[in-house]
C-alpha positions as CSV (number, residue, x, y, z in Angstrom):
1,M,-29.5,3.4,-2.3
2,T,-27.3,4.4,0.6
3,E,-23.5,4.4,0.4
4,K,-23.5,1.5,2.9
5,S,-25.7,-0.5,0.6
6,K,-23.5,0.4,-2.4
7,I,-20.4,-0.7,-0.5
8,A,-22.0,-4.1,0.4
9,R,-23.4,-4.6,-3.1
10,T,-20.2,-3.6,-4.9
11,A,-18.1,-5.7,-2.5
12,G,-20.4,-8.6,-3.4
13,V,-19.8,-8.1,-7.1
14,V,-16.0,-7.8,-6.6
15,S,-16.0,-10.7,-4.2
16,G,-17.7,-12.9,-6.8
17,A,-15.3,-12.0,-9.5
18,T,-12.3,-12.3,-7.1
19,L,-13.5,-15.7,-6.0
20,L,-13.1,-16.9,-9.5
21,S,-9.6,-15.4,-9.6
22,R,-8.7,-17.0,-6.3
23,L,-9.9,-20.4,-7.4
24,A,-7.9,-20.0,-10.5
25,G,-5.0,-18.8,-8.4
26,L,-5.4,-21.9,-6.2
27,G,-5.2,-24.0,-9.4
28,R,-2.1,-22.2,-10.3
29,D,-0.5,-23.0,-7.0
30,L,-1.6,-26.6,-7.2
31,A,0.1,-26.9,-10.6
32,T,3.2,-25.0,-9.3
33,S,3.5,-27.2,-6.2
34,Y,3.0,-30.4,-8.2
35,F,5.7,-29.6,-10.8
36,F,8.2,-27.7,-8.6
37,G,7.3,-28.3,-4.9
38,T,9.7,-26.5,-2.6
39,S,12.8,-27.0,-4.8
40,A,15.5,-24.5,-5.7
41,A,13.7,-23.7,-9.0
42,A,10.5,-22.9,-7.1
43,A,12.5,-20.6,-4.7
44,A,14.1,-18.9,-7.7
45,F,10.7,-18.3,-9.3
46,V,9.2,-17.0,-6.1
47,V,11.9,-14.4,-5.7
48,A,12.0,-13.5,-9.4
49,F,8.2,-13.1,-9.6
50,R,8.1,-11.2,-6.2
51,I,10.4,-8.5,-7.5
52,P,8.1,-7.1,-10.2
53,N,5.1,-7.8,-7.9
54,L,6.7,-5.7,-5.2
55,F,7.2,-2.8,-7.5
56,R,3.7,-3.2,-8.9
57,R,2.1,-3.1,-5.4
58,L,4.3,-0.2,-4.2
59,L,4.2,2.0,-7.3
60,A,1.1,1.0,-9.2
61,E,-1.6,-0.8,-7.3
62,G,-0.6,0.7,-3.9
63,A,0.5,4.3,-4.4
64,L,-1.3,4.9,-7.7
65,T,-4.7,3.6,-6.8
66,V,-5.0,5.4,-3.4
67,A,-3.7,8.6,-4.9
68,F,-5.5,8.5,-8.2
69,V,-9.1,7.6,-7.1
70,P,-9.7,10.5,-4.7
71,V,-8.3,13.1,-7.1
72,F,-10.1,11.6,-10.1
73,T,-13.3,11.5,-8.2
74,Q,-13.0,15.1,-7.1
75,T,-12.1,16.1,-10.7
76,L,-15.2,14.2,-12.0
77,Q,-17.5,16.0,-9.5
78,A,-16.0,19.5,-10.0
79,G,-15.1,19.5,-13.8
80,G,-17.3,16.7,-15.2
81,P,-16.4,13.8,-17.5
82,R,-14.4,15.8,-19.9
83,E,-11.9,17.1,-17.3
84,A,-11.7,13.6,-15.6
85,G,-11.0,12.0,-19.0
86,A,-8.2,14.5,-19.7
87,L,-6.7,13.7,-16.3
88,F,-6.9,9.9,-17.1
89,R,-5.1,10.4,-20.4
90,R,-2.3,12.4,-18.8
91,M,-1.8,9.8,-16.1
92,F,-1.9,7.0,-18.6
93,T,0.8,8.7,-20.8
94,L,3.1,9.4,-17.9
95,L,2.7,6.0,-16.3
96,A,3.3,4.1,-19.5
97,L,6.6,6.0,-20.0
98,A,7.6,5.5,-16.4
99,L,6.8,1.8,-16.4
100,A,8.6,1.2,-19.7
101,L,11.7,2.8,-18.3
102,L,11.4,0.8,-15.0
103,S,11.1,-2.4,-17.0
104,L,14.2,-1.6,-18.9
105,L,16.2,-0.8,-15.8
106,G,15.0,-4.1,-14.3
107,L,16.4,-6.0,-17.3
108,V,19.8,-4.2,-17.0
109,F,20.2,-4.3,-13.2
110,A,18.6,-7.7,-12.5
111,P,21.8,-9.1,-10.8
112,Q,22.0,-6.2,-8.4
113,I,18.2,-6.4,-7.7
114,V,18.4,-10.2,-6.9
115,A,21.5,-9.7,-4.7
116,L,19.4,-7.1,-2.7
117,M,16.2,-9.2,-2.7
118,A,17.8,-12.6,-1.8
119,P,21.4,-12.0,-0.7
120,G,21.6,-15.6,0.7
121,F,21.2,-17.0,-2.9
122,Q,24.7,-15.8,-3.7
123,Q,26.0,-18.7,-1.6
124,D,24.6,-21.0,-4.4
125,P,25.9,-19.6,-7.7
126,E,23.5,-21.8,-9.8
127,K,20.4,-20.7,-7.9
128,F,21.5,-17.1,-8.1
129,R,22.1,-17.2,-11.9
130,L,18.7,-18.9,-12.4
131,T,16.9,-16.2,-10.3
132,V,18.6,-13.4,-12.3
133,F,17.6,-15.1,-15.6
134,L,13.9,-15.5,-14.4
135,T,13.9,-11.9,-13.1
136,R,14.9,-10.5,-16.5
137,I,12.0,-12.5,-18.1
138,L,9.4,-11.5,-15.6
139,F,10.3,-7.8,-15.0
140,P,8.2,-6.5,-17.9
141,Y,5.2,-7.9,-16.0
142,I,5.1,-4.7,-14.1
143,F,4.3,-2.7,-17.3
144,F,1.1,-4.6,-17.9
145,M,0.0,-4.7,-14.2
146,G,0.8,-1.1,-13.5
147,L,-1.3,0.1,-16.4
148,G,-4.0,-2.4,-15.3
149,A,-4.0,-0.8,-11.9
150,L,-4.6,2.7,-13.4
151,F,-7.5,1.3,-15.5
152,M,-9.0,-0.4,-12.5
153,G,-8.9,2.9,-10.4
154,A,-10.6,4.9,-13.1
155,L,-13.2,2.2,-13.8
156,N,-14.0,1.7,-10.1
157,S,-14.5,5.5,-9.7
158,L,-17.0,5.4,-12.5
159,G,-18.9,2.4,-11.1
160,Y,-17.3,-0.4,-13.3
161,F,-16.1,-3.2,-11.0
162,A,-16.6,-6.6,-12.8
163,A,-14.0,-6.3,-15.5
164,P,-11.1,-5.1,-13.3
165,A,-11.9,-7.8,-10.8
166,L,-12.0,-10.5,-13.5
167,G,-8.5,-9.6,-14.8
168,P,-6.5,-11.7,-12.2
169,F,-8.7,-14.7,-13.2
170,M,-7.4,-14.5,-16.7
171,G,-3.9,-14.0,-15.5
172,N,-4.0,-17.1,-13.3
173,L,-5.5,-19.2,-16.2
174,A,-2.5,-18.2,-18.4
175,M,-0.1,-19.2,-15.7
176,I,-1.8,-22.6,-15.3
177,G,-1.7,-23.1,-19.0
178,G,2.0,-22.2,-19.2
179,T,2.9,-24.6,-16.4
180,I,0.8,-27.6,-17.7
181,L,1.3,-27.1,-21.4
182,L,4.8,-25.7,-21.7
183,S,6.8,-26.8,-18.7
184,P,7.0,-30.5,-19.5
185,H,8.5,-29.8,-22.9
186,L,11.2,-27.3,-21.9
187,E,14.8,-27.9,-20.8
188,R,14.1,-25.6,-17.9
189,P,10.5,-26.4,-17.0
190,I,10.2,-23.3,-14.8
191,L,10.3,-21.1,-17.9
192,G,6.8,-22.4,-18.8
193,L,5.4,-20.7,-15.6
194,C,7.3,-17.5,-16.5
195,C,5.8,-17.4,-20.0
196,G,2.4,-17.9,-18.5
197,A,2.9,-15.0,-16.1
198,L,3.8,-12.6,-18.9
199,A,0.8,-13.7,-21.0
200,G,-1.4,-13.3,-17.9
201,G,-0.2,-9.8,-17.4
202,A,-1.2,-8.8,-20.9
203,L,-4.6,-10.5,-20.5
204,Q,-5.3,-8.6,-17.3
205,L,-4.7,-5.4,-19.1
206,G,-6.6,-6.3,-22.2
207,I,-9.8,-7.5,-20.5
208,Q,-10.4,-4.0,-19.2
209,L,-10.2,-2.2,-22.6
210,P,-13.9,-2.8,-23.6
211,S,-15.0,-1.3,-20.2
212,L,-12.8,1.7,-20.8
213,R,-14.4,2.4,-24.2
214,Q,-17.8,2.0,-22.6
215,A,-16.9,4.5,-19.9
216,G,-15.8,7.0,-22.5
217,L,-12.1,6.9,-21.5
218,S,-9.5,7.3,-24.3
219,L,-5.9,6.1,-24.4
220,A,-4.8,8.9,-26.7
221,P,-1.5,10.2,-25.4
222,D,-1.6,13.5,-23.6
223,F,1.8,15.1,-22.6
224,N,0.4,18.0,-20.6
225,F,2.2,17.0,-17.4
226,R,1.7,20.4,-15.8
227,S,-1.9,19.7,-14.9
228,P,-2.5,20.7,-11.2
229,A,-4.6,17.5,-10.7
230,L,-1.8,15.4,-12.1
231,K,0.7,17.1,-9.8
232,R,-1.6,16.4,-6.9
233,I,-1.7,12.7,-7.7
234,L,2.1,12.6,-8.0
235,Y,2.4,14.4,-4.7
236,L,0.2,11.9,-2.9
237,M,1.8,8.9,-4.5
238,G,5.2,9.4,-2.8
239,P,4.1,8.6,0.8
240,A,1.3,6.3,-0.4
241,A,3.9,4.0,-1.8
242,L,4.9,3.1,1.7
243,G,1.5,3.6,3.5
244,A,-0.4,1.4,1.1
245,A,2.0,-1.5,0.9
246,V,3.3,-2.1,4.4
247,Y,2.5,-5.8,4.2
248,Q,4.3,-6.1,0.8
249,L,7.4,-4.5,2.3
250,S,7.2,-7.0,5.2
251,V,7.1,-9.8,2.5
252,F,10.2,-8.2,1.0
253,I,12.0,-8.3,4.3
254,N,11.0,-11.9,4.8
255,T,12.4,-12.8,1.4
256,I,15.7,-11.2,2.2
257,L,16.0,-13.0,5.6
258,G,14.5,-16.2,4.3
259,S,17.3,-16.5,1.7
260,F,19.7,-17.2,4.6
261,L,17.5,-20.0,6.1
262,P,17.5,-23.7,5.1
263,E,16.2,-24.9,1.7
264,G,12.5,-24.7,1.5
265,S,12.0,-21.7,3.7
266,I,11.0,-19.2,1.0
267,P,8.5,-21.6,-0.7
268,Y,7.0,-22.3,2.8
269,L,6.5,-18.6,3.2
270,Y,5.1,-18.3,-0.4
271,Y,2.5,-21.1,-0.2
272,A,1.4,-20.0,3.3
273,D,1.0,-16.5,2.1
274,R,-1.0,-17.6,-0.9
275,L,-3.5,-19.5,1.3
276,M,-3.8,-16.4,3.6
277,Q,-4.4,-14.2,0.6
278,F,-7.5,-16.3,-0.3
279,P,-9.9,-14.7,2.2
280,L,-7.9,-11.5,2.1
281,G,-8.3,-11.1,-1.6
282,I,-11.9,-12.4,-1.9
283,F,-13.4,-10.2,0.8
284,T,-11.0,-7.6,2.2
285,V,-9.7,-6.3,-1.1
286,A,-13.3,-6.3,-2.3
287,I,-14.4,-4.2,0.7
288,G,-11.5,-1.7,0.3
289,T,-12.1,-1.5,-3.5
290,A,-15.8,-0.7,-2.9
291,A,-15.3,1.6,0.1
292,L,-12.6,3.9,-1.4
293,P,-14.8,5.5,-4.1
294,A,-17.8,5.7,-1.8
295,L,-15.8,7.4,1.0
296,A,-14.1,9.7,-1.5
297,R,-17.6,10.8,-2.8
298,Q,-18.9,11.5,0.7
299,S,-15.7,13.4,1.6
300,A,-15.9,15.5,-1.5
301,R,-19.6,16.3,-0.7
302,G,-18.8,17.2,2.9
303,D,-21.2,14.5,4.2
304,Q,-19.5,13.9,7.5
305,E,-22.2,11.8,9.1
306,G,-22.4,9.5,6.0
307,F,-18.6,9.3,5.9
308,I,-18.4,8.1,9.5
309,D,-21.2,5.6,9.0
310,S,-19.6,4.1,5.9
311,A,-16.2,4.0,7.5
312,R,-17.5,2.1,10.5
313,F,-19.5,-0.3,8.3
314,A,-16.5,-1.1,6.1
315,L,-14.2,-1.7,9.1
316,G,-16.7,-3.8,10.9
317,L,-17.4,-5.9,7.8
318,S,-13.7,-6.5,7.4
319,F,-13.5,-8.0,10.9
320,F,-16.8,-9.9,10.5
321,I,-15.1,-11.9,7.7
322,T,-11.4,-12.1,8.6
323,V,-11.7,-13.0,12.3
324,P,-13.4,-16.4,11.6
325,A,-11.1,-16.9,8.6
326,M,-8.2,-16.5,11.0
327,A,-9.7,-19.1,13.4
328,G,-10.5,-21.6,10.7
329,L,-7.2,-21.4,8.9
330,A,-5.3,-21.8,12.2
331,A,-7.4,-24.8,13.3
332,L,-7.3,-26.5,9.9
333,A,-3.9,-25.4,8.6
334,Q,-2.3,-28.9,8.2
335,P,-5.2,-30.8,6.7
336,L,-5.8,-27.8,4.3
337,V,-2.2,-27.7,3.1
338,G,-2.1,-31.5,2.9
339,F,-5.1,-32.0,0.7
340,L,-4.3,-29.0,-1.5
341,F,-0.6,-29.4,-2.2
342,E,0.8,-32.8,-0.9
343,R,1.4,-34.5,-4.2
344,G,4.2,-34.7,-6.8
345,A,7.2,-32.8,-5.6
346,F,5.4,-31.4,-2.5
347,T,6.3,-33.8,0.3
348,P,4.9,-34.3,3.8
349,E,7.8,-32.2,5.1
350,S,6.7,-29.4,2.8
351,T,3.2,-29.7,4.2
352,R,4.3,-29.4,7.8
353,G,6.6,-26.4,7.1
354,T,3.9,-24.6,5.1
355,A,1.1,-25.3,7.7
356,E,3.3,-24.0,10.6
357,T,4.0,-20.9,8.6
358,L,0.3,-20.4,7.8
359,Q,-0.7,-20.6,11.5
360,A,1.8,-17.8,12.3
361,F,0.7,-15.7,9.3
362,V,-3.0,-15.8,10.1
363,L,-2.6,-14.4,13.6
364,G,-2.3,-11.0,12.0
365,L,-5.0,-11.5,9.3
366,P,-7.8,-9.4,10.9
367,F,-5.4,-6.6,11.7
368,L,-3.8,-6.7,8.2
369,S,-7.2,-6.4,6.7
370,G,-8.4,-3.8,9.1
371,A,-5.3,-1.7,8.5
372,G,-6.0,-1.8,4.8
373,I,-9.5,-0.4,5.4
374,L,-8.2,2.3,7.8
375,A,-5.6,3.4,5.2
376,R,-8.3,3.8,2.6
377,I,-10.4,5.9,5.1
378,F,-7.4,8.3,5.3
379,Y,-6.7,8.2,1.5
380,S,-10.3,9.1,0.8
381,R,-9.5,12.4,2.7
382,S,-6.4,12.8,0.4
383,N,-4.3,12.1,3.6
384,T,-1.4,9.9,2.7
385,R,1.0,11.2,5.4
386,T,-0.8,9.5,8.3
387,P,-0.7,6.0,6.9
388,T,2.9,6.5,5.9
389,L,4.0,7.3,9.4
390,A,2.1,4.3,10.8
391,A,3.6,2.0,8.1
392,A,7.1,3.2,8.7
393,G,6.8,2.5,12.4
394,S,5.2,-0.9,12.0
395,L,7.8,-1.9,9.4
396,A,10.6,-1.1,11.8
397,V,8.9,-3.1,14.6
398,G,8.3,-6.0,12.1
399,A,11.9,-6.0,10.9
400,L,13.3,-6.1,14.4
401,A,10.9,-8.9,15.3
402,A,12.0,-10.8,12.2
403,L,15.7,-10.5,13.1
404,I,15.0,-11.7,16.7
405,L,12.6,-14.6,15.7
406,M,14.2,-16.0,12.5
407,W,17.0,-17.9,14.2
408,P,15.0,-19.8,17.0
409,L,11.8,-20.2,14.9
410,Q,13.2,-19.9,11.3
411,H,10.4,-19.5,8.7
412,V,7.7,-19.5,11.4
413,G,9.5,-16.6,13.1
414,L,9.4,-14.6,9.9
415,A,5.7,-15.2,9.5
416,L,5.1,-14.3,13.1
417,A,7.0,-11.1,12.6
418,S,4.7,-10.1,9.7
419,S,1.7,-10.7,12.0
420,I,3.3,-8.4,14.7
421,S,3.9,-5.7,12.1
422,S,0.3,-5.8,10.8
423,T,-1.1,-5.6,14.3
424,V,1.1,-2.6,15.2
425,N,0.1,-0.9,12.0
426,F,-3.6,-1.4,12.7
427,F,-3.6,-0.1,16.3
428,W,-1.5,2.8,15.3
429,L,-3.8,3.8,12.5
430,Y,-6.9,3.2,14.6
431,G,-5.6,5.5,17.3
432,L,-4.9,8.2,14.8
433,L,-8.3,7.8,13.2
434,L,-10.0,8.3,16.6
435,A,-7.9,11.4,17.2
436,R,-9.0,12.9,13.8
437,E,-12.5,11.7,13.4
438,R,-13.9,12.4,16.9
439,A,-17.4,11.4,15.9
440,F,-16.3,7.8,15.2
441,P,-18.2,5.4,17.5
442,Q,-15.2,3.8,19.2
443,K,-17.1,2.0,22.0
444,E,-19.7,0.4,19.6
445,M,-16.9,-0.6,17.3
446,L,-14.9,-2.2,20.1
447,L,-17.9,-4.2,21.3
448,E,-18.7,-5.3,17.8
449,V,-15.2,-6.5,17.0
450,L,-14.9,-8.3,20.4
451,S,-18.2,-10.2,19.6
452,Y,-16.7,-11.4,16.3
453,F,-13.6,-12.8,18.2
454,L,-15.9,-14.5,20.7
455,L,-18.0,-16.2,18.0
456,A,-14.8,-17.2,16.0
457,A,-13.3,-18.8,19.2
458,V,-16.4,-20.9,19.5
459,M,-16.2,-21.8,15.8
460,G,-12.5,-22.7,16.2
461,A,-13.1,-24.9,19.1
462,A,-15.8,-26.7,17.1
463,V,-13.6,-27.4,14.0
464,W,-10.3,-28.2,15.8
465,P,-11.3,-31.9,16.6
466,L,-12.6,-32.2,13.0
467,G,-9.2,-31.2,11.7
468,R,-7.5,-33.8,13.9
469,W,-10.0,-36.3,12.6
470,A,-9.2,-35.4,9.0
471,L,-5.4,-35.7,9.6
472,A,-5.9,-39.3,10.7
473,S,-7.3,-40.2,7.3
474,A,-5.4,-42.5,4.9
475,G,-5.6,-41.4,1.3
476,F,-6.3,-38.3,-0.7
477,W,-10.1,-38.5,-1.0
478,P,-10.9,-39.2,2.7
479,L,-8.6,-36.3,3.7
480,T,-10.2,-34.0,1.1
481,L,-13.8,-34.8,2.0
482,K,-13.2,-34.6,5.8
483,T,-11.3,-31.3,5.4
484,L,-14.0,-29.7,3.3
485,G,-16.6,-31.0,5.7
486,A,-14.7,-29.3,8.6
487,V,-14.5,-26.0,6.6
488,S,-18.2,-26.2,5.8
489,A,-19.1,-27.0,9.5
490,G,-17.0,-24.0,10.7
491,M,-18.7,-21.6,8.3
492,A,-22.2,-22.9,9.3
493,V,-21.4,-22.6,13.0
494,Y,-20.1,-19.0,12.6
495,F,-23.0,-17.8,10.4
496,L,-25.6,-19.4,12.7
497,L,-24.1,-17.8,15.8
498,S,-23.9,-14.4,14.0
499,L,-27.5,-14.7,12.9
500,L,-28.7,-15.7,16.4
501,S,-26.8,-12.8,18.0
502,R,-28.0,-10.3,15.4
503,R,-24.6,-9.2,14.2
504,P,-25.1,-6.0,12.1
505,H,-23.3,-7.3,9.0
506,V,-25.5,-10.4,8.6
507,A,-28.4,-8.5,7.1
508,P,-26.5,-6.9,4.2
509,L,-25.0,-10.3,3.3
510,L,-28.5,-12.0,3.4
511,D,-29.8,-9.2,1.2
512,L,-27.0,-9.8,-1.3
513,I,-27.9,-13.5,-1.4
514,K,-31.6,-12.7,-1.9
515,R,-30.7,-10.4,-4.8
516,A,-28.5,-13.1,-6.4
517,L,-31.2,-15.7,-6.0
518,G,-33.8,-13.3,-7.4
519,K,-31.7,-12.8,-10.6
520,L,-31.6,-16.6,-11.1
521,K,-35.4,-16.9,-11.2
């Protein structure tokens, strides 16, 4: 099986598991929006939960994964399973100690962290106190998720993808349970959601333990921190913390600035981001997860031709999926938000604000996804400096755009600034890739991506009137059925056009479908 086939097949496995997680995540957001809407309690939870999430993505999932996987893969190929297992134990020991210390610091300095993350909340002392309280409850979440990211990186390198991808599904189920079962019985209902989040973090860690044992990886402490391979990981983690998480830092900036905007702005940004993360998580993260170990193997073997072929395939597959997702979400933003969230404490005004924010966010969706794939191409070469420089530049552009756009456009301006930042990051990285990988087929890549934009434009034009038709509906079920019909029609139109125009990524997807159907027989 070629590396391209492995990437497609693995992405299919991860996408299937991630789909379950995203559906559970959608259920979590439905429960959250029903009980808390866009209230002050919802805003406090969003900020409190985002703080450990930001550290998790910067230090664990972002920096750790992209630094650990290439070095672990090289150690596995050069020294065998024994040396790779020793490296894993040392990294586990060091990370567990660091995350425990970070969790303790988060508990102690929660007021200062909230003041930095949401300075505008200090204008409302009650909201500020609630956010500090929730932050102290939620900060240990980073301990579970950080170790879970290490387990995921090691398991993915060894060909185990299902259990790590199913972890978020269990986490979301725990948060749904906490909201529905605990919140109605608590004096502060938002605490039920927090308890569910902590339980979910522990479940995401625990579900990977059987696969670790099956892979022969031990959790026995190893305090030999002078290992050259471990030092290499730590050296790569520094710049990777920024390079791998440019979007998360953009979210961080939006949260700071959004705290100065009218009530509801931060929840608008949160719910819109959650909807955009649906296609991003199901497909783009799956592609990146599958591509990084494959690219690292080819780089370690010195297979330049195979490396370029896999890099082009992964990047093209990302655009093949996210460009129509951008068009569909933009055309159907309001009916989608309406049928998903508009009930309970989530009002029609909340729907309009979230839909406007979503339309601004998705303008950068293909480039956010593409930048993630490009960063992994560099990381597979153990090159973290290049993505870091691009990330720093695009963050500066995004922050400036946010300051300019937040006052005339408010929450929509912040979302638009994130799209600008993602777009700048992509083109910066792409230009640097062409300069370093001169064999990369830039003309073919450009024509391929342009064809996806053209097909998506046709699809968007087809579903736009269906979205207006859905909005004219009276009642939940008519709106739901018409919106789902519009989504289905858009997917059918895009896939049919791609099939008729012989787009190169259709065949691997059809092959995955055939394999899945064959297993059902």
